[in-house]
N, C-alpha and C positions, 0 to 999 in steps of 0.2 A: 323662562326663555329657552332653556334647553329643550323641553318637551316640544314647544312650538317649532324650534329649529329642526328637530329630528323629524317631526310629523311632516313639515313642509318639504324638507329635504327628500324624504322617502316618496312623497307624493310627486314632487318635481322630477325626481329621477325616473320614476314610473311613467309619467306623462311625456317626458322628454324622449325616452328611449323605447317605449312600448305603445305609441299612439295607436297604431293599427290594431294591435291585440286588444287594447281597451275599447276601441270602437266596436270591434267585432263581438266582443263579449257583451256589449250593451245592445247588440242587434242592429247596429248602424253600419251601412256599407261606407268604408273609408273614401273620402274624396280629398284631392290635393289640398284644397284651401282649408278644409277642416283639419287635416293632419298638421299643416303648417301652423295654424292657430293653436292646436294642442301642444305643439313643440314650443311655441313662444310662451304659452301659459306655463309650461314646465320650467322654462328659463326664469320666468318671473318668480315662480315658487322657489327655485334654487337660490336666486338673489336674495329674496326675503329670508330664507333659511341661513344664508351666510351672515346677513346683518344680525339676525337674532343670535347666532352662535357667537359672533364677535362681541355682542353686547351683553352676554349672559353673566359677566362678572360685575357689571356696573349697576348702580342703583337706578331702576327703571321708573320713570314718572317724575323725576326731577326736572329742572329746567333744561339741562343739557341733553338728556335722553328722551325727552318728551316727543320728538318726532318719531322715534322708533315705536314708542307705545302708541301713538295716534295712528301711524300707519298700520300696525298690527291690528288694532281695534277695528279700523275701517275695513280691512281685508276680512277679518272674521265675522264682523257684524253683517256686512252686505252678503257674504257668502252664506251665513246662517239663514238670512232672510230668504235668499234664492233657493236654499235647500229645503226650507220649511215650505215654501211655496211648491216645490217639486214633490215633496212628500204628500202634501194635501191633494195634488193632482194624480199621483201615482203611489198610493199607500201600500202597494204590494211589493214594491222594490226595497228589499231590506238594506241594501248598500246605501240608499239615500237616507234611511233612518239613522244609520250609524254615522254617516258623514254629517248629518244635521246635528246630531248629539255632540259630536266632536267639535264642530264649528261653534255651537252655542256655548259649550264650556269655555272654549278659548275667548269668545267674544265677552263673556261675563268676566273672565279673569283680566282681560286687558281693559275692559271697562272699569273695573275696580281699581286697576293701576292708575288709570287716567283721572278718575273722579274722586278718589280717596287720597288722603295725604300719605306720602311715603313714610315708612317707619324709619326712624333714625337708628342705626345700628352702630355700635362702637367698633371702630376700626382697630384690629389687633395685629395688623401687618407691620 
């Protein structure tokens, strides 16, 4: 949870506060609507990061935290599929390869959390 919170937080901050720079580095001329969509995407990523950060100390996958696990799984699985599709069309973009690998790793991890039984740990608090 901590690593996904930090990853999404860093990505969300970047997209929220540097949308023009990100678009220019991708070779795209910034348009008003695209910039607005990127900033809203950044807000979404920051919100997910906050949810994950606040849920980092609870057992994820149980009945009470299942929505957190399902939401993360859906985000990373759909994102991984989109990035893989992008990599297959533009295999020369190394940033897509890196993003696809990170998204696949998080999708697999959250898939395991959802579809495997949570380990019971002794509470020592």
